[in-house]
Every structure is written in C-alpha cells, then in structure tokens.
MMTF fields as JSON, N, C-alpha, C and O atoms, coordinates in Angstrom:
{
  "mmtfVersion": "1.0.0",
  "mmtfProducer": "UNKNOWN",
  "numBonds": 227,
  "numAtoms": 228,
  "numGroups": 57,
  "numChains": 1,
  "numModels": 1,
  "chainsPerModel": [1],
  "groupsPerChain": [57],
  "chainIdList": ["A"],
  "bondAtomList": [4, 2, 8, 6, 12, 10, 16, 14, 20, 18, 24, 22, 28, 26, 32, 30, 36, 34, 40, 38, 44, 42, 48, 46, 52, 50, 56, 54, 60, 58, 64, 62, 68, 66, 72, 70, 76, 74, 80, 78, 84, 82, 88, 86, 92, 90, 96, 94, 100, 98, 104, 102, 108, 106, 112, 110, 116, 114, 120, 118, 124, 122, 128, 126, 132, 130, 136, 134, 140, 138, 144, 142, 148, 146, 152, 150, 156, 154, 160, 158, 164, 162, 168, 166, 172, 170, 176, 174, 180, 178, 184, 182, 188, 186, 192, 190, 196, 194, 200, 198, 204, 202, 208, 206, 212, 210, 216, 214, 220, 218, 224, 222],
  "bondOrderList": [1, 1, 1, 1, 1, 1, 1, 1, 1, 1, 1, 1, 1, 1, 1, 1, 1, 1, 1, 1, 1, 1, 1, 1, 1, 1, 1, 1, 1, 1, 1, 1, 1, 1, 1, 1, 1, 1, 1, 1, 1, 1, 1, 1, 1, 1, 1, 1, 1, 1, 1, 1, 1, 1, 1, 1],
  "groupList": [{"groupName": "LEU", "atomNameList": ["N", "CA", "C", "O"], "elementList": ["N", "C", "C", "O"], "formalChargeList": [0, 0, 0, 0], "bondAtomList": [1, 0, 2, 1, 3, 2], "bondOrderList": [1, 1, 2], "singleLetterCode": "L", "chemCompType": "L-PEPTIDE LINKING"}, {"groupName": "GLY", "atomNameList": ["N", "CA", "C", "O"], "elementList": ["N", "C", "C", "O"], "formalChargeList": [0, 0, 0, 0], "bondAtomList": [1, 0, 2, 1, 3, 2], "bondOrderList": [1, 1, 2], "singleLetterCode": "G", "chemCompType": "PEPTIDE LINKING"}, {"groupName": "PHE", "atomNameList": ["N", "CA", "C", "O"], "elementList": ["N", "C", "C", "O"], "formalChargeList": [0, 0, 0, 0], "bondAtomList": [1, 0, 2, 1, 3, 2], "bondOrderList": [1, 1, 2], "singleLetterCode": "F", "chemCompType": "L-PEPTIDE LINKING"}, {"groupName": "MET", "atomNameList": ["N", "CA", "C", "O"], "elementList": ["N", "C", "C", "O"], "formalChargeList": [0, 0, 0, 0], "bondAtomList": [1, 0, 2, 1, 3, 2], "bondOrderList": [1, 1, 2], "singleLetterCode": "M", "chemCompType": "L-PEPTIDE LINKING"}, {"groupName": "VAL", "atomNameList": ["N", "CA", "C", "O"], "elementList": ["N", "C", "C", "O"], "formalChargeList": [0, 0, 0, 0], "bondAtomList": [1, 0, 2, 1, 3, 2], "bondOrderList": [1, 1, 2], "singleLetterCode": "V", "chemCompType": "L-PEPTIDE LINKING"}, {"groupName": "ASP", "atomNameList": ["N", "CA", "C", "O"], "elementList": ["N", "C", "C", "O"], "formalChargeList": [0, 0, 0, 0], "bondAtomList": [1, 0, 2, 1, 3, 2], "bondOrderList": [1, 1, 2], "singleLetterCode": "D", "chemCompType": "L-PEPTIDE LINKING"}, {"groupName": "SER", "atomNameList": ["N", "CA", "C", "O"], "elementList": ["N", "C", "C", "O"], "formalChargeList": [0, 0, 0, 0], "bondAtomList": [1, 0, 2, 1, 3, 2], "bondOrderList": [1, 1, 2], "singleLetterCode": "S", "chemCompType": "L-PEPTIDE LINKING"}, {"groupName": "HIS", "atomNameList": ["N", "CA", "C", "O"], "elementList": ["N", "C", "C", "O"], "formalChargeList": [0, 0, 0, 0], "bondAtomList": [1, 0, 2, 1, 3, 2], "bondOrderList": [1, 1, 2], "singleLetterCode": "H", "chemCompType": "L-PEPTIDE LINKING"}, {"groupName": "ALA", "atomNameList": ["N", "CA", "C", "O"], "elementList": ["N", "C", "C", "O"], "formalChargeList": [0, 0, 0, 0], "bondAtomList": [1, 0, 2, 1, 3, 2], "bondOrderList": [1, 1, 2], "singleLetterCode": "A", "chemCompType": "L-PEPTIDE LINKING"}, {"groupName": "THR", "atomNameList": ["N", "CA", "C", "O"], "elementList": ["N", "C", "C", "O"], "formalChargeList": [0, 0, 0, 0], "bondAtomList": [1, 0, 2, 1, 3, 2], "bondOrderList": [1, 1, 2], "singleLetterCode": "T", "chemCompType": "L-PEPTIDE LINKING"}, {"groupName": "ILE", "atomNameList": ["N", "CA", "C", "O"], "elementList": ["N", "C", "C", "O"], "formalChargeList": [0, 0, 0, 0], "bondAtomList": [1, 0, 2, 1, 3, 2], "bondOrderList": [1, 1, 2], "singleLetterCode": "I", "chemCompType": "L-PEPTIDE LINKING"}, {"groupName": "GLN", "atomNameList": ["N", "CA", "C", "O"], "elementList": ["N", "C", "C", "O"], "formalChargeList": [0, 0, 0, 0], "bondAtomList": [1, 0, 2, 1, 3, 2], "bondOrderList": [1, 1, 2], "singleLetterCode": "Q", "chemCompType": "L-PEPTIDE LINKING"}, {"groupName": "LYS", "atomNameList": ["N", "CA", "C", "O"], "elementList": ["N", "C", "C", "O"], "formalChargeList": [0, 0, 0, 0], "bondAtomList": [1, 0, 2, 1, 3, 2], "bondOrderList": [1, 1, 2], "singleLetterCode": "K", "chemCompType": "L-PEPTIDE LINKING"}, {"groupName": "GLU", "atomNameList": ["N", "CA", "C", "O"], "elementList": ["N", "C", "C", "O"], "formalChargeList": [0, 0, 0, 0], "bondAtomList": [1, 0, 2, 1, 3, 2], "bondOrderList": [1, 1, 2], "singleLetterCode": "E", "chemCompType": "L-PEPTIDE LINKING"}, {"groupName": "ARG", "atomNameList": ["N", "CA", "C", "O"], "elementList": ["N", "C", "C", "O"], "formalChargeList": [0, 0, 0, 0], "bondAtomList": [1, 0, 2, 1, 3, 2], "bondOrderList": [1, 1, 2], "singleLetterCode": "R", "chemCompType": "L-PEPTIDE LINKING"}],
  "groupTypeList": [0, 1, 2, 3, 4, 5, 2, 0, 6, 7, 8, 9, 10, 4, 1, 2, 3, 8, 1, 8, 8, 9, 4, 4, 6, 0, 11, 11, 0, 12, 5, 0, 0, 1, 0, 13, 14, 2, 9, 5, 13, 9, 5, 0, 0, 5, 4, 0, 14, 6, 4, 2, 6, 11, 10, 7, 0],
  "groupIdList": [1, 2, 3, 4, 5, 6, 7, 8, 9, 10, 11, 12, 13, 14, 15, 16, 17, 18, 19, 20, 21, 22, 23, 24, 25, 26, 27, 28, 29, 30, 31, 32, 33, 34, 35, 36, 37, 38, 39, 40, 41, 42, 43, 44, 45, 46, 47, 48, 49, 50, 51, 52, 53, 54, 55, 56, 57],
  "secStructList": [7, 4, 4, 4, 4, 4, 4, 1, 7, 2, 2, 2, 2, 2, 2, 2, 2, 2, 2, 2, 2, 2, 2, 2, 2, 2, 2, 2, 2, 2, 2, 2, 2, 6, 7, 1, 1, 7, 7, 7, 7, 7, 7, 2, 2, 2, 2, 2, 2, 2, 2, 2, 6, 6, 7, 7, 7],
  "xCoordList": [-69.162, -69.043, -69.126, -69.07, -69.257, -69.324, -70.534, -70.494, -71.602, -72.803, -72.557, -73.285, -71.551, -71.264, -70.735, -70.839, -70.169, -69.642, -70.766, -70.537, -71.969, -73.106, -73.393, -74.01, -72.961, -73.242, -72.12, -72.253, -71.024, -69.893, -69.857, -70.265, -69.359, -69.266, -68.115, -67.211, -68.177, -67.132, -65.775, -64.761, -65.756, -64.502, -63.889, -62.667, -64.709, -64.214, -63.578, -62.515, -64.214, -63.696, -62.384, -61.432, -62.333, -61.116, -59.979, -58.845, -60.267, -59.244, -58.708, -57.504, -59.593, -59.167, -58.284, -57.252, -58.683, -57.899, -56.549, -55.547, -56.509, -55.235, -54.31, -53.108, -54.857, -54.053, -53.508, -52.343, -54.335, -53.887, -52.804, -51.83, -52.97, -51.967, -50.647, -49.577, -50.714, -49.505, -48.748, -47.528, -49.464, -48.826, -48.172, -47.038, -48.868, -48.312, -47.088, -46.081, -47.162, -46.031, -44.807, -43.691, -45.006, -43.88, -43.235, -42.014, -44.023, -43.464, -42.738, -41.898, -43.046, -42.374, -41.045, -40.295, -40.737, -39.478, -38.276, -37.241, -38.397, -37.28, -36.826, -35.641, -37.752, -37.404, -37.019, -36.118, -37.692, -37.421, -36.016, -35.335, -35.578, -34.274, -33.181, -32.013, -33.539, -32.56, -31.949, -30.755, -32.741, -32.24, -32.134, -32.981, -31.077, -30.895, -31.688, -32.388, -31.568, -32.294, -33.418, -33.214, -34.589, -35.732, -36.665, -36.768, -37.332, -38.235, -39.521, -39.951, -40.124, -41.431, -42.556, -43.733, -42.196, -43.188, -43.821, -43.227, -45.019, -45.679, -45.725, -46.312, -45.114, -45.059, -44.107, -43.0, -44.535, -43.762, -42.372, -41.396, -42.264, -40.961, -40.018, -38.83, -40.519, -39.679, -39.183, -38.03, -40.047, -39.662, -38.606, -37.605, -38.821, -37.847, -36.514, -35.456, -36.555, -35.327, -34.57, -33.347, -35.285, -34.664, -34.042, -32.948, -34.733, -34.225, -32.982, -31.966, -33.055, -31.942, -30.746, -29.64, -30.936, -29.795, -28.925, -27.804, -29.434, -28.697, -28.202, -27.79, -28.244, -27.77, -26.247, -25.593, -25.707, -24.258, -23.907, -24.152, -23.337, -22.997, -21.614, -21.176],
  "yCoordList": [-104.478, -105.346, -104.575, -105.169, -103.275, -102.464, -102.758, -102.536, -103.251, -103.552, -104.69, -104.817, -105.513, -106.635, -106.156, -106.871, -104.953, -104.405, -104.195, -104.252, -103.956, -103.761, -104.996, -104.89, -106.161, -107.41, -107.824, -108.818, -107.082, -107.402, -106.46, -105.303, -106.975, -106.13, -105.135, -105.313, -104.099, -103.073, -103.682, -103.345, -104.576, -105.205, -106.027, -106.052, -106.69, -107.481, -106.585, -106.904, -105.489, -104.559, -103.934, -103.831, -103.52, -102.917, -103.933, -103.593, -105.164, -106.209, -106.503, -106.678, -106.556, -106.805, -105.671, -105.916, -104.443, -103.298, -103.229, -102.874, -103.56, -103.56, -104.642, -104.417, -105.804, -106.876, -106.503, -106.767, -105.896, -105.471, -104.401, -104.424, -103.473, -102.421, -103.004, -102.535, -104.019, -104.666, -105.356, -105.229, -106.085, -106.791, -105.802, -106.014, -104.737, -103.735, -103.072, -102.871, -102.733, -102.086, -102.987, -102.529, -104.27, -105.196, -105.365, -105.49, -105.37, -105.528, -104.272, -104.352, -103.125, -101.883, -101.695, -100.777, -102.548, -102.427, -102.576, -101.95, -103.391, -103.605, -102.279, -101.951, -101.533, -100.257, -99.203, -98.397, -99.213, -98.225, -98.373, -97.378, -99.618, -99.873, -100.134, -100.268, -100.209, -100.441, -101.828, -101.983, -102.827, -104.196, -104.822, -104.595, -105.618, -106.287, -107.585, -107.855, -108.375, -109.647, -109.494, -108.992, -109.925, -109.793, -110.959, -111.463, -111.382, -112.52, -112.141, -110.989, -113.104, -112.898, -113.294, -113.149, -113.788, -114.218, -112.996, -111.918, -113.186, -112.109, -112.406, -111.643, -113.501, -113.854, -112.891, -112.64, -112.365, -111.358, -111.863, -111.127, -113.099, -113.623, -113.766, -113.47, -114.213, -114.321, -112.955, -112.811, -111.967, -110.614, -110.053, -109.495, -110.197, -109.684, -110.415, -109.794, -111.721, -112.494, -111.98, -111.848, -111.698, -111.19, -109.816, -109.541, -108.961, -107.611, -107.667, -107.05, -108.402, -108.416, -109.213, -109.037, -110.078, -110.817, -109.925, -110.299, -108.759, -107.866, -106.596, -105.645, -106.582, -105.408, -105.386, -106.387, -104.253, -104.068, -103.024, -101.831, -103.488, -102.561, -102.022, -101.23],
  "zCoordList": [8.425, 9.579, 10.89, 11.967, 10.803, 12.001, 12.868, 14.078, 12.272, 13.053, 14.037, 15.021, 13.791, 14.686, 16.031, 17.028, 16.067, 17.316, 18.318, 19.526, 17.834, 18.725, 19.56, 20.62, 19.109, 19.811, 20.758, 21.472, 20.775, 21.636, 22.827, 22.734, 23.954, 25.144, 24.998, 24.182, 25.804, 25.781, 26.14, 25.528, 27.127, 27.547, 26.416, 26.268, 25.627, 24.505, 23.451, 22.918, 23.157, 22.149, 22.62, 21.847, 23.879, 24.427, 24.435, 24.098, 24.813, 24.824, 23.437, 23.256, 22.465, 21.085, 20.579, 19.954, 20.845, 20.38, 21.086, 20.464, 22.368, 23.092, 22.549, 22.41, 22.243, 21.665, 20.304, 20.004, 19.483, 18.153, 18.261, 17.51, 19.185, 19.375, 19.868, 19.478, 20.716, 21.217, 20.098, 19.999, 19.253, 18.137, 17.177, 16.749, 16.84, 15.926, 16.551, 15.872, 17.825, 18.504, 18.537, 18.289, 18.841, 18.891, 17.524, 17.43, 16.479, 15.141, 14.664, 13.768, 15.239, 14.856, 15.575, 15.244, 16.556, 17.281, 16.365, 16.596, 15.334, 14.411, 13.808, 13.845, 13.264, 12.639, 13.676, 13.445, 14.796, 15.833, 16.399, 16.646, 16.606, 17.204, 16.174, 16.538, 14.9, 13.848, 13.879, 13.625, 14.184, 14.281, 12.901, 12.037, 12.699, 11.412, 11.349, 10.373, 12.394, 12.446, 13.456, 14.562, 13.068, 13.963, 13.727, 12.609, 14.754, 14.662, 13.94, 13.986, 13.283, 12.664, 13.608, 13.277, 14.774, 15.753, 16.426, 16.475, 16.935, 17.667, 19.161, 19.927, 19.575, 20.982, 21.699, 21.225, 22.819, 23.543, 23.908, 23.765, 24.374, 24.775, 23.587, 23.711, 22.442, 21.249, 20.788, 20.383, 20.852, 20.441, 21.388, 20.939, 22.689, 23.652, 23.53, 23.633, 23.313, 23.119, 21.892, 21.925, 20.831, 19.613, 19.833, 19.342, 20.566, 20.827, 21.711, 21.391, 22.818, 23.763, 23.263, 23.775, 22.286, 21.741, 20.853, 20.507, 20.487, 19.594, 20.281, 19.616, 21.603, 22.339, 22.319, 22.613, 21.973, 21.956, 23.004, 22.824, 24.087, 25.178, 25.043, 25.878]
}
C-alpha cells in the first residue's frame, strides 16, 4: 500500500502521522503515570479528564 502515498500531499501525510502519534501518546499516559482507571476514549478532553480526576496532591 506504500504506492498510495505517492498520490497524497505532504501536508496530508504529516497530518496523519501527527494524529497517529497523538493517539498513541495519549494511550500511553496510563502506563507512564501509573493510573489505575483510564478511559478507552481517544478524545483529548476525555483523556485529560481521566488523568486529572486521579491526581493526588
């Protein structure tokens, strides 16, 4: 499927890769921060809500 990249613009490819990297990074927050409960959503607001609801000051 690599030949299909030839038909896409550079901006499209960069945007797709940035989006994929964002989703992967957000899903790794659970292990990085040691959270017990974490959302399965990939929406930024849901992830941040899940992270900040478990902060123990």
